[in-house]
Each structure stands twice: as C-alpha cells, then as structure tokens.
N, C-alpha and C positions, 0 to 999 in steps of 0.2 A: 377103225383108223382113229377113232376119237382119242384113244389112249396114247397116240404118238406124241401128244402135247407134253407128256410127262418125260419124253426123252430129250427135251431141250437141255443142253449142257448147263450145269449149275453155274459155271463162270459167266455165262451169258445172261442169266436172270437178273444179276445185279448190275449189268453194264450200263443201263439207261435209267437214271433216276428221274421221276417226274418232278416238276417244280412243286415246291411246298406252297401251300396256300397260306397267306398271311394277311394282316390288316392292310387295307389300301393305303394308309398313311405312312407305312413303313418305308424306309429308304432315306438316303441323305437329303433328298430334295423335298421331304415331306413338310418341312417348316418354311419353305420358300415359295409359297403360292403367290401368284400375281395379285397385285393390289386390287381391291374391290372396284374402284372407279374405272379400271381399264377394261374389265370384262364387258360392261355395257358399251363402251366405245368401240370395242372390236366386233361385238355381236350386232350392235345397232349403229353402224356408221351414219354420220349426219349428211355426208355429201352423196349426190346421185352416183358419181363414179365409184365411190366406196360401196354403195349398195349393189351396183352392177358387178363389181369385183367379188363381193361376197357371194353373189348368186353363181358366178362362174366358178368360184372355188368350190362351192357345194356340188355343182354338176361334175366337175373334174374328179372330186373325191368319190362321188357315187360311181362314176365310170370305172375308176381304178379299183374300187371295192368289188364291183360286179365282175370285172375281168379276173381279179384275183380269186374270187369264190368259184367262178366257172373253171378257171385253170386248176384250182385245187381239186374240184370234183372230178374233172377230166383226168388229172394226173393220178388220183386215187384209183379210178377204174382201170386205167392203163397199167398201173403198177401191179394190181392183182393179176391182170391178164399176163403180164410179162413174168411175174413170179410163177404162175402156173406153167407157162411155156418153158421156163428155165428148169423147173423141177421135173417136168415131163421129159424134156430132152436129156437131162442128166440120168433119169431113170431108164429110158430106152437105150441110151448109149451104154450104160453099165450092164443092162440086161443083154444087149446084143454084142457086147464086147467078146472077142474070142477067148474062150476058156472059161467064160462065166458058167455056162451050162455044165461043162465037165467038172468045174470046181464044186458046183452044187451037188453033183452026183458022186463026188469023192467021199472017202471015208471021213475026212475031217473038213467039212465046208468052211468052218470058221477060220481055220488056219489058212486056207487058200483065199478066202474072200476078204477077211478083215483088213489086211494091209491095203488091198486095192480099193476098198470102200473108203478108207480114211484119206487115201491119196486123191481120189476123185472129189471128196468133200472139200479138201483144202484147195484144190485147183479150181473147182467150179464155184466156190464161195457159197455152196448151199449149207443148210444148217445140219443136216444129217443125211446119210446114205445107209439104209438098213436092208439086209438080205434076209428073207424069211423062207422058211420051208413051206411047202404047199399046205401044211397044216397049221401054220401060224407061229412057229417057233423061230426066234431070232438067231441068225447065224452071225450077223455083224451089228455093231452099235457103237457110237462114239464113246459110250460109257461101258466099259468091259463088264461091269457088274450086271448090266441088263441083258447080256448075251445069254441065250438059252431060255429066256422068259417067253411066255406065250402071249400072243396078242390076240385078243378076242375082237374080231372085226369081220365084216363080210367082204370077202375078196372074190365073190362069184363072178362079177363082171370082169375082173382082171384075169381070172383063170380061164375065162372063155375067150380071151384074146383082146378085150377092149380095155384100154387104159382107164384107170379110175382116179379121179381128182376130187379132193375135199378141201374146202376153205374153212379155217377155224381160227379162234382167238387163243393165242398162247400167252405165256407170261412175258414174252418179248414183243407182243403185238400181234397184228393179224398175220396169218401164215397160210401157205398153200401146200398141200401134200398130194403127190402123184404116185400111183402104184401101177406097175406093169408086171406081167408074168414072163418067166423065162422058159422057153420050150427047147426040147432036144430035137434031134434030127427027125424024129418020128412024129413030132408035133405034140408031144406030151409035156404038160407043165411040170417042170422039175423044181420050180421055186418062184419066189416073188422078190421084186426090188421096189422099195418105197423111198422116195426122196422128198424132203420137206424144205421149203424156203420161206423165210419171213418177208413181208412186203418191204420192210426197211432195207433189205439187202439190195433191192432194185434201185438203180439210179433214177432220181426224180427229175422230171423236166421243169418242175416249178422252180427249182433253184437256179436254172439258167434263164428262165423267162421273167421272173419277178424283177430283176434289175432293169430289164428293158421296159417293163410296164411302168415301174417307178420313174425311170428316166423320161419316158414319154409324158407321164403325168406331170413331172417337174417342168418340162419344156412348155406344156400346155399352161401351167400356172404362171410361168414367166411371161408367156405371150399375153395371158389374160391381165397380169399386173401391168405390163407395158401398155396395153390398150387402154386399161382403166386410167393409167397415169396420163396418157395423151388426152383422153376424154376429160379427165378431171382438170387438166391445165387449160383446155379450151373453155370448159365451163367456168372456171375461175376468171378467165379473161373476159368472158361474155357477161358473167354476173358480178364482176369486180370483187371477187373473193367472198361473196355472200353465200351462206349455206341456205338450204331450202327453208328451214325454219325462219331464218333471218329474212329471206326474201318474202316469205308469207307475211311476217310481221311488218316488214317495210311496206308491202303492198297495202296491208290493212291501215297502217298509219297514213300513208300517202292518200289512200282513198278517203280516210276520215278528214284529213286536212283539206283535200280537194273540195269536199262538199261542205266544209265548215267555214272556209274563207269568205270574207265579204267582198269577193271579186269574182266575176264570172270567168270561167275557163272553158273553151271549146277546142277540140282537136279535129282537124280535117285531114283526109288523105289527099294524095296528089290529084285525084279526080274531083275534088271539091265535095266529097261526101262527108257527112258528120259521123265521126267515130266516137266522140265522147263529149258530154256536156255536164258540168256540175250543177248543183241545185241553184246556185246564184245565177248562172247563165240562163237556166230555164226560167227563173223568175223575171230577169231583166228582159229577155227576148220573148217571153210567153210561148215557149216551144211546146209542140204537142207531145203526148206521152211516148209515141213510137217515132221519135225524131231520128234516132241513130240509124245510119245506113242510107238516109235520104239525102239527095243533093241539097246544098245550102240554098239554092234558088227556090226550092220547094218547101221552105220552112215558114213562109209567110213574112219574111223580113222586108224592110224597105229596100227598094231597088239599089240605092246607093250603098247601103251596108252589105247587101248580098253581093253586089258587084265587087266590093273591096275584098270580102272573104274569098270569093271565087278567084280573084286575080292572084292572090298569094303573095303580093309584094309586101315588103317590110315597111311598117309605119309605126309611129309612136304617138299615143294620146290624140288620135284624130277623133273629133267629136261628131256624133250622129244623133239624130232625133229618133227615139224609139217610143212612140206613144207620148206620154207626158214626161219622159225622162230624157236627159241628155247623157249619152254614154260616151266615155272616152275609150276608144278601141286602140289596142296595140297588137300588131301581128309580127310573128317571127317564124322563119322556116325551121322545121324540125331537123332535117338533115338534107344532104345534097340529093338524095333519091326522091324527095318530094314530101309533101305534107306540111301543115303549118299549125301553130298554136296561136290562138287569139285570146286576149284578156280584155274584159269589159269592166269599167268602173262607172258607178252612178255619180257623175259629177254634180248632179243637182243636190244631193245630200252632202257631198264632199265640199262643195263651195259654201254651203251654209255652215258646215263644221269649220271650214277654213276661216270663214269670216269671224266666227266666235273665237276660234283659237288665236286669230290675229289680234283681236281685241284683248283677249286675256293675256297674250304675250306682250302686247304693248303696255298693259297695266303692270305686269310683272317687271318689265324693263324700267318703267317709270319708278316703281318702288325700289328697284335695285339702285337706280341712279340717286334716288333720294337718300338711301342708306349710305352712299359713298360721298355725296356732294353736300349734304346738309350737316352742319356741325363740324366743319373742318377747323373752325377756330372757336375760342371761348368768348367771342364778342357778340353781344345780343343783337346789335343792328346787322352785323354781317350774317348771322345765322338766319335772320328774317329775310334778308335779301337772297340768300341761297335758296330758301323755300320758294320764293317767287320765280327765280331763275329756272328751277327744276320744273315747275308747273307750266311755264310758258315756253314754247307754244304747244307742247305735246298734249297737255291736258286742258288748258284754258288759253284764251286769247289775252286775258289780263288777270293779274293777281295782286291783291293788296293785303297788307298785314298791319293790324293795330295791336298795341300792347297797353296794358294798364300802366299808369304813370309810375307807381312805385317799382314795378318790375324793371323799368329802364335804368333805375338807380341801384338795382341789385337788392331791393327790399322785397318784403312779402307783399303780395297783392291784397291790399286792404281798402276799405272805403267803398265808395259807389263803383260798382263793377262796370257800369256803362260809360264811365269817363275814361277815354283812351286817347292815344296819340298814334297817328299813322307813321310808321318808321320804315316801311319798304313798299315798293310798287314796281311792277314790271309789266310790259305788254308788247304786243306785236307792233304797236305804233306809240309814239310819245305824246301825241296831242289828244289823247282820250280825256274826256271831261270828268275825270274822277278826282277826288280830293288829293292834292299833292302831299308828298312826304313832309312830315312835321306838323300837319294839321291836327289840332285837338278835335276829337269827335265824341259826341254824347248822343246815343241812340234812344229814340222814343220807345215806349213799351211795345207798340204794335209792329215795330220794324222787325223783319225776319232775323236780322243780326241779333237784336235784343232777345227775340224768342229763343234763338239757339243758345245764347249765353245763359238764359234762365233754365232751359231744359238740359243743357249739356249735350245736346244731340245736333248733328248737322241739319240744316234746313235747305230744301231745294225750292227754288223759284223758277219754274220752267218758262214763264212769260212775265217779264218785269212790267210790261205795259198794263197787265191786269192785276198787279200786286198793289192794292191800295195802301197796305201798311208800310210798304217800302217807299211809295210815292209820297206818303204823308211826312216823311222825314224832312225833305226839302223839295217842294214841288218844282221849283225852277231848275235846281240841279238835276233832279231825276228826269225832267223833260229833256234836257240836253243829252243825258246819257242814252235815253231811248232813241232820240233822233240821230245820235252818233251810230247806232246800229247794235248796241249791246242789248241782247234780248233775254238772256237767262243768267242765273247766278246760283252759286252754292256757298253758303256761309257755314263755317265749321269753327266751333270754339277751340281754342288752344288750352288744354288742360294738362296739368302734371301734379301728381300727388294729391288729387282731389281739389286743386285750386285753379281758378280761372286766371290765365296769364294774359289772354288777349283773344283775338279772332282773326281768321284768314278768310278772305272772300275770293272765289274763283268766278271770272266773268267770261262769257262767250259772245262773240259778235259774228264771226265768219264760220265757225264750226257749227255743227248741229246743236240744237238746244240740249241742255243737260237732261239726263234721264235718271230714274231711280237707281239704275246700275252704276251710275257715276258716284253715288254717295259713298260706297265702300272705299274706292281708291282715294277719294277726297279726305275721308276720315283717317285713312292710314297715313297719308301725307301729313295731315295736321298732327297726328299722334307722334310721328317721328320727329317732326319739327318742334313740338311742345317739349319733348324730353331734352332736346338739344338747347332750346331757349332757357329751360329751367336750369340746366347745367351751367350755361353761360351766366344766368342771373346769380346763381349761388357762387360761381367763381368771382363775378364782379363784386359781390358783397364781401367775400373773404379777401379778395385782393384789396378792396378799399379799406377793409379793417387792417390788413397787414401794412398797407402803405401808411395809413394814419398812425399805426403803432410805430412803424419805423421812423416816420418823420418826427414823431414826438420824442423818440429816443435819440435821434441825431441832434447835434447842436443847431440851434436856430441862427441867431445873429452872434457872431464871434465877438469877444470883447476887444475894445480899442486898447492897444498896447503900445507903450513907448519903445519896447525892445524889438518888436517885430511888426511887419506889415504882412498880412496873411490873405491869400486867395485860396478858394476851395471849390471843389466840384464833387457831386455824387451822381453817378449814372446807374440806374437799375438795369438788370439784365433783361433779356427777352423773356426769361422764365418768371419775371416779376420781382418781388421783394427778396433781397439778399441780406447777408450779414456783414457787409463791409461798413466801416465807420471810421471817423476821424474826430479829433478834438484838440482844442487849444486851452490849456489850463494855466491861469496866472499862479505864480509861486511867490513866496516871500523874497524880498531883496530884489525886486524888479525882474526876477527870473521868469521864464515861461517854459511849460512842458508841452511838447508836440507829440501827439499820439495818432497812430494809424493802425487799424486792426482788421482782421478778416475772419469770419466764421464760415466754415465750409457749409454749403447747402443753400437752399432758398425756402421761402415761406415764413410762416409765423414763428416756427421754432427757431430758425436762424435769426429773425429779427429780435425775438425775445431774449435769446442768448446774447446777442450783441448788446442789448440794453443792460443786461446784468453785468457784462464785462466792462462796459463803459462806466457804469456806476461804481464798480469795484475799483477801476483805475482812479476815479475821482476821490474815492475814500483813501486809497493808498497815497495819492498825491497830496492829500491834505496832511498826511503825516510827514510830508517832505522827505520821502524815501528816495535814495539814489536809484537810477534806472535798473541796475542789476537786481537790487533787492525787490523793487516793485514787480519786476517780471517773475521773480521767484515766488513771491506771494500770489501772483496771478496764476501761476502754474499750479500751485497747491489748491487754489480755489477751484480751478477747472477740474482737477482730479477729484475733489470732493463732490462736485456737481455730478460728474460721471458716475461715481460710486453710489450716490443717492438715487440717481436715475436707474441704475442697474438693480438696486435693491427694490425699487418700486415696479420693476418689470418693464421699464421704458427703454426701448432700443435706440432712441434718438440721443446719441451722446454728443458732447461738445468737442470731443477729440478731433484735432485738425485745425483748431483756431490758431491764428498767428497774431503777433503784435510787435510793433516797433515803438519805442519810447525814448524820447530825446529831451534833455533839459538844457536850455540855453541861458547863459548869464551875460547880460548886455554890458556889465561893468568890465569884465575881462575878455569877452568874446569867446569864452570857452563853451563848447557844446559836448555833452556826454551822451552817447548813443548806445543803446542795447536793443537787440532784436531776438525774438523767439520764432524761428521758422518763417520769418517775413522777408520780403525782398529789401535789400539795402537801399539807402537814400542816394539821390543824385545831387551833386553840388555844382552850382554855376557860380564861378568866381566873378568878381567885378569886371574883369577884363573879357568876360564872355566864354572862357574855356569851361568845358563840362567834364567832370570826373565822377567816378563812383567810389567813394571812400570805402576802404576795407573795414567792415564792421564784423567782428566774430558773430557767427550765427549759432544760436542754441536750438534744440529741438522744439517743435510746436508745443503749444500749451497743452498740458494734460498728458504728454508722453515724455516729459523731460526726465522722469525717474530720479529726481534729486540732483541732476547734473548742474554744476555752477553755471551762471550766466556771466559772460564776459562783456566788458564795455570797451568802447573806443572813444577817445577824446579828440575832438576837432577844434581847431582855432579858426574862427570865422571872422573874416574882415567885414567891415561895414559894407552894405549893399550886396552882400553875398546872398544867393537864393538857394535855400535848402528845399529839395523836392522829395516829398514822401508820397507813396502810392501803394496800391494793392496789386496783386498779381494779375488781375483782370486787364490792366493797362498794357502789360508787356507780353502776356501769354495769350495765345489764341489757338484754336484748332488748326492744325496744319502749319503752325509757325513756331519755330524754336524760340526759347526765351532769349538766347543770345541775339537772335535777329531782332526781337522786340526791344532789347536794351540798346542795340545799335540805332533803331528807329527813334527811340527816346532821346539818345544823345544828339542825333541829327536835328530833332525837333527843338530841343533846348538851345542848340547852337544858333538857331535863327531867331532867338528871342532876346537879343542883346538890348538892354535898357528897358525892357517891357516890365510893366507892373505885375505883381503876382496874379491878379485876376486875368490879365491879358495872357500871361504865360499859361495858365490853365486852359484857356480857350485855344491857344495855338497848339498845345500838346494834344488835346483831344481831337482837334481837326486833323492833325497829321497822323495820329495813331489809329483812328477809327474811321474806316470807310463806311461801315454798316453798324447797326446796333450790335453791341457786344453780347457774346453768349454768357458772360459773367459780369456781375456788377463791379463798378469801379469807384474807388475813392481816391481823390487827388488833393494834396495839400501842398501849397507853395508858400514859403515864409522868407521874406526879405529881412535880413538882419540889420539892426542898428546898434550903435554903441553909445553908452552914456558919456556925456562930456566930463572929462576928469575934474573940471571945475565944479561939477555938481556932486562930487564925492569928497567927503572928509574922513581921514583915518588918523587914529592916534594909538600909540602903544601905551598901556596903562601899567605903571609900576604896581607891585604887590604891596601897596601902602595906602591905608585909608586917607592919609593926608593929601594924597594926589588927586582925590576926588574933586576938590574945589578948583584946582588948576584945570583939570579936564573940563569941568563944567564951564569955566570962564572961556576957555578956548572954543568950546562948542558954541557958546553964545555969540562969540565974535564971528564965527563962520555963518551962523544964522543971520546976523546983521548984514554980512556981506551979500547974502542971498536975498536980502530984503524980507526976511521972515522974523523981524524983531518981535512982532506980536505973538509969535509962537515960542519965544525963547523961554518964558516962564514954565510952560507946560513941558517943553522938551527937557529943561534942566531937572524938573522933578523926575521925569522918566529915566533919563540917563543916570542921574544920581542914584536912584534906587537900583537900577540894573548893575551899574559899576560897583556900587557898595556890596551887593550880594555876590558878585563875581570875586571881589577881593576877600570877602569874609568866608564864602563857602566853596569857591572854586580854586583853581590852581593856575600857575603861570604856564604859558604866556597869556596875558589878558590884553584885549584890544577893543577899540571902539570905532565904529564906522557909521557915518551919517550919509544917507542917500536922498537926493531930491529927485523924485520921479514924477513929473507932471504935477498933479495936485496932491501928491503924497510925500510925506517925510518919514523916512525909515531910519530907525535907530537900532543898530546891531552891536551886541556885546558878546564877545567870544572868550572862552577860557579853555583850559586843558582838561577839564573833567567831563564825565558823561552823566553826572547827576542832574536830573531834571527837576526844576522847581515846580511846586504845585500851588495853585491858587486856593486860599481858604479865607473864611471870614473870621477875624480875630474877635475874641470875647472882650467885654469892656475892661476886664481886669488885666488883659494881656498887654505887655509893654511893646511887643512887636507883632509881626505877622500881617501888617497892613500895606506893605510895600507893593507886592504884586497886585493887590486889589486896587491900589491907586493907579498902577500902570494899566490895568485892564479897563478902568473907568475913563482914563484920560486918552487912551488910544482907540483907534478904530478896530484894530485887531492886534493880537500878539500871539507869540508861540515860540516853540523851540525846535531847532533842527540840529542833527548830529553830523559831525564831520569826522574825517579820519583822525584828527588830533584833539577832538573834544566836542563841544557843542556851541551853538549860537542862540542866544535869546534875543528876539527881535520884537519891536513894537512899531506899528505903522500909524501915523497920524494923518488926519485929513487937513489939508491946507485951505479948504474953502472957508468963506466968511462965517464967523461964529462957530467954527468947529471946536475951538478950545473951550468955549463955554465958561460958565461961572463956577468956580471951585468952592465957593462959600457954602453952598447947600450941601455938597458932598462931604466937606470937612465937618460941618455941623452934624451930619447924619451919623458920622462915625464916632462922635464924641459920646 
C-alpha cells in the first residue's frame, strides 16, 4: 500500500505551497520598530498596578497558548481518526455496492468500475478510489495511465475479510488509506477496493474553537486591565501619585531628615504607645533602646510630660523640665482616628542663641540706622550731632564728639592733635556733668582718649572709678561724673584717610558696663561718622574757597554816581556758589552801564566763569562799545572758551550763560538795552506804575551762531527805577515764569517812593518764602537827570578862526559855574581837541562841556571815524604834542564812536590843586 502515495493527482501536488523562509526583518514594518526607551517601560512598569497587570497578561497568554496547543494536538488526532473512518466507509460502501462484485467478475472490470469509482471520489471528497484485482492489478485510478499497473503490497488481511488501514505521508500531507475486499455470493474474494483520504480534507474543529478561545482571552485581558486601572487609581490616590521608587526615595529622605533635624519628634498611637522617635527625641528624653511599642508612661518621663503626651490634647510650646533641659513641647493630632505627633525643642540652647542673635540683630540695626541717619547733610556740626543721636540710647546712655580745631573750619588736621573742641553731645538726660558743647579740650597723655588718639584704636574703660589716667585729667570733674552714675566708657578716634579728625566717647550709666564685644560696633559707628565728617570738612573747605572766589569776583562797594542811585542783592542757592552776577560800570560823559548775568550751574566752575565774563564786560565797556556790539563780542568770547575747553577734553562748557547790558545817559535820559537769553528788565515809573519793556532777546551766549543782537531804547524820567534780575527770582520749581513775573509786578507796585535798597528788600521778601533753589542777583537803579544848566553845547564851524570864539564862550560858561581857576587848563584842552577836529575831522563838529560832581568833561565830536593816537614828539618835530598835553592835563581821556562819527573826550578833576603847575611840563617838552 506504500506505493499508493504515488497515485495522488498531479494537480493536487502543487495546490498548497508552504510559506517561504526569509529574513525576519523582511516586510513593510521591518524599519518601524518601537523606540528603545519604550521597551523597558512596557516590560518593567514602575507602578504596582502595572506590575500586577503584566503578571495577569502573562498568565492569560500562557493559558491561551496551552489551550491552543492542546486543541491543536486533539484536533490532529481526531482528524486522522475521522480521515480513517471516512476512507473506510467509502471503501466498504463501494465494495458492497450492488453490482460491484459482478463488475469485477465481468470481462472488462475497468469499463464497468472506472466511472463509478470517479463518481464516488468526487461525491465523497476522498483523494482516490482504486479497484484492484485479487492479484494487485489496478482496474480503476484517477489517472488513467496508472490503470493496469501492479501494486506490490500485502493485502492478506483484507482478503481474509478484515479491513486494512495505513497512515502515511504524501506530497499533500498526512493521509489515511483503507483497503477492503469484495466477495461474491459464495464468499470468494473477487477484488479489492482501496480509498485514500488526506487529513486536510477533514474539517478541523480548531478553526471553530480558536475564535472562542481568543475572545475569552481578550475578555480576560480587558477584565485584568480594568482591575489594574482601578487598583492603580486607588493606589495613586493613596500614594498621591508617587511611584514605588519615588516612595522609597521619599521615605529614605524623610527618614534622613527626621533623624537629622535639631528638634525631637515622637509619634504615638491612639492608645498612647510610642510608634516612632527620632534621634534628637531620644537624646532629649533619654529614651531606652527598645522604647517603640511601649506606653508613654513607661518611658521614664516626668509625670507632667507623660500625662500631657498621654492626654493627646493639642498644645504649642509648653515648657517642661527634663533633667537639666527646658523643653518646649508641641502636640498635634495626626488624624481623627487617633494618634498624635509631638515635637520637642531644647529652649535652653535656643534661648542662649536667641539672646546672642538679638544682640547681633540690634547691632546690625544700629549700623543700618547709622548708614542712613549719619551724613544726611554736608555740615560738620550736624554730622557729629547725628552720630550722637544714633548712639543714644540704643548703644550708650551718653555720647560726645570732639573735633580738631582746623577740621571745624574745613582745613586739614594739623598741629597738636590733643587740642580739640566739643561740638556735639547727647544723652538720656540733660543734666549730665560732662563738658558742654563748645568747650575746648586738651587731653593729658595718660587719658584713655589720648591713648586712643595716639594708637588709632578704640579704648575700653569698663570701670571709670578705677581708671587713674582718666581721673587725672580733671579730678573734680571726673568725681562728679562718677557720682552721677556714669560707670564705663569707650573712646574711639575719628580717622579718615589716615588723619585724625577727632574723637567720640560713648558713656553708660544705666545700661550694663561696656564689654569687649562692644568695641566692634563702636569702631564701626566711628568709622562711618569719620567718613561723613571728612566729606563735610572737604565740602566746607571747597565751599569756603568757592564763596571767597565768588565774593572776590563780585563787585564790592559800588561807585557813587550822579546819574544813578543803586541798590543790589545777591542770594546764593541751597546748592552753594552759583554763577549769577551784576555790575555797575561808569562810562565817559557821566553815563553808566548796568550789567546782570547768569552762568548756568553751581560750584567753582560757574564762579570762575562768571569772573571771566565780568572781566570781559569791563574790558569791552572800557572801549565804550554799544550794548549790541558788546554782547556780540561776549558771545564770540564764550564760543572760543567752549572750543578751547572741548579741545582740552573738558566737558564743562559755558554754553547757557545769559547777560543783559544797559547804558544810561543822564543828560538825555536815554537808556539803550540789549539782552542775550536773559529776562527783560522791569520799569517802575515815578507814578508807581510797573511795566516790562519789550526788549528783543538774542540767544544765550555761546549759541548765538553769529545772529545779530538787537537793542531797545528807553526814555527814563527822573526817579524812575530800572529793575534788573536773574531768572532765579521769577522762576521756581512748580511755578511758571508768568506767575513769577506777576508776583514781581505786585511786589514792585507796593514800593512806591522806596529807595533802591528798600526795593530790593521788599522784592526778596515778597518773592521768596524759603531759600531759593537757584542763586539770585537783583539790581535796582533809580535814575537822575543832569541839570541842563550844568551842560554847555556849541556848534563849531569848519574854520580854524572859530577856535578863539569857542574858547572864549567856554571860558565864560566856566566862570558862570564858578570854575574860573580851571579855565586856563580847559582852554588848552578844548583848543587842542577842536583844532584837531577842524584840521583832521569833518563836519558837523560840536563841543559839549559837562559838569558832573567833581568832574568837568569836555567832548568834541566830528563826522569821521578816524581815531587819534597819542605819541611822544621828537625835539625836531613842529607838532604832535597836542594829545600829549591833553593826556597830561586831564584825569583821563578817550574816544568813543557814534553812528555819525566819533567823540573825543577828556575828563578833568575839579578838586583843589587838580590843575597843577604847567611850567614843569612845558619845560620838560622843550
């Protein structure tokens, strides 16, 4: 029967192709493996619920695998049995079918049996139905080419009437072959029928049962996942989301902290038994080694403390005595179900630490207050007073400060260092028998104060009654100090930049005596105060220097003038020295120049710049320049100063300076005013009305850029008051300039009939309620007019013959003024000046004589701008001596230019003997 395997149809052999072996990485998903970190997270879950779920997953998968393996084995066995039964039934059915035996005994069995065999094979689903002769020759076969072939097999069992079955492996898989014999009516075997069926032909139960198994496994996995999720959620709620590793780490950390803290912690259950005690609690309570689990009353504690712990009531910082320690105990219930937590602190150590911390904190607070309260001003005396106010009463009951004499004046501390003056003192009481403020002090060598000044270190005297060196200073005074109750003292030298400025003494009467720990805060206080005092000293020196410079640069006593009566004021700002200035400059012809200026800024630079500008104005005024030209020259000067400063790298420029310049002529009452960035003047008429004349304003000095300066011409009546001022008078922080001008108008309106000096006082009282933030210069000039009878004027024809007539008329005028003794000198001067004007000048020519107090002024004007020059003529020269004579005979002379030419003037002094004797002068020139 083994050869029956070869009768499998050829078409069936290729119908089932086994899967091809290939690399495990083949396939579309070969390059999409899960990321590395996920595998450990899935295989090694961190949560307990995850671990339980993983265990359940493994168990379910093992059960499913076992069921599938068992089912597969069972199904394989039942499939072979069923295949055998099917082949046997088909063989017996075909053998016992009516006509089978007759067909086998016919002449052509193949023709009779082949159709029936194929029909049975197709209907029953077997692989083949073969009829054989008793001798093994095939009568039927699915492959007609195999019919007639001999099959070499043993069919003895089948021929004897017993079915014969054989299981074998064919090309289509495992197969079962069943062979039965066909008998005739006489019981003789006339042939054989063999039927073969492959196991795959049999319907497998596995295909029906596997979905059920997998569905059951899936349901089990879902139930396991749901249970794990519930467990995981509950665990997260109970562990507050902490994982086992985190819980372990937290426990380790908490355990380390619990035993490391410097505070005892014990936990008791609701029955009063000790559950846990950290190391500090064991040390403080001296607990036995096996204390856990024992009642708190059996731990050897004091009855009061044990009763409190057993009661379980909440308390805070209740103090109990435990041996030599004072323990502060706090109790809190753990939860409503029972149990408490108690904390214990050693207040013995804490109180000592708290006392030291309180002392250190007090000293820090003292030094902080010293840094904020000492040195708020740059006043030496006030700084010393602030030092005493900070020290009393927090650090000392009394405090005194003495400084070296030069320091008080802003100078360097030189000379004998022990010669000082007390400038500040403070105490809890005022009647202390200490030297009062202002007392000069000189300490003897053995005095602790002198020792400290020599060594530069603080000196502590814990008991003044036993300090012989201190008592030797003044036995009577020191006796009163000791009887008053002052018992200890610390003396600290005040040093800055290596120089001794003074000394500060701290005294105690009601507080505990000073100790060595008090030296450090005392020295720190003195160091802070010394720096502030030194800063104040240096500021005082610089301020004194600046004030001295400024006062020297400002005009002192203004000249007495017949044209004007002047009042003036200068008020420095809170910041100190500023750059405001004023001036009154006499000009030829009885005229007067009034100047007010302002240099932006404060300090030495502003004062020095103010002095330079004032000097420049004097120089320009000596040239008798008109106001517009003078300010133009001043603007050029400031520009050059700024350029030179910039070239030298100096950032302090003059730019921003302002100036007002006015020239008043008392003969005509004409006043020409020009201003560069400066506030305009105020004018008070004789009737008391106040106006602000419209004067064109030019840019401030240094920023004009070559722009022309315009002038305004005012006609001032006699007794008019011209008020010039700087912007500090009308401008203030939080006040508009228009408001300031209105206040100035109101103040001037209430000064009717007042003198210029009284006007200055009234204006400042009305305008300033407090010290101004900017310095102020104020100048008030009351105008006067010369009596026309004191002026003589003549028109001079362009003819030398007219000189004698003009000389005679001038002499007559001098006689009428009572100046006959000056006639000869005046005739010489005017003859020379008039002759030069006729000879070298041009028409119109005029002569004017002015009598101004003790001066007689002769002015000759002509229509040319040629200026005469003084020279010394040689012996052989016929001329050239005229101006020399004029210069020798007059007090001063000069030239000024007008719009229509020039004026040559000469001023004579009318005092006794002013004319002098001309004989010596004439003989010297011969």
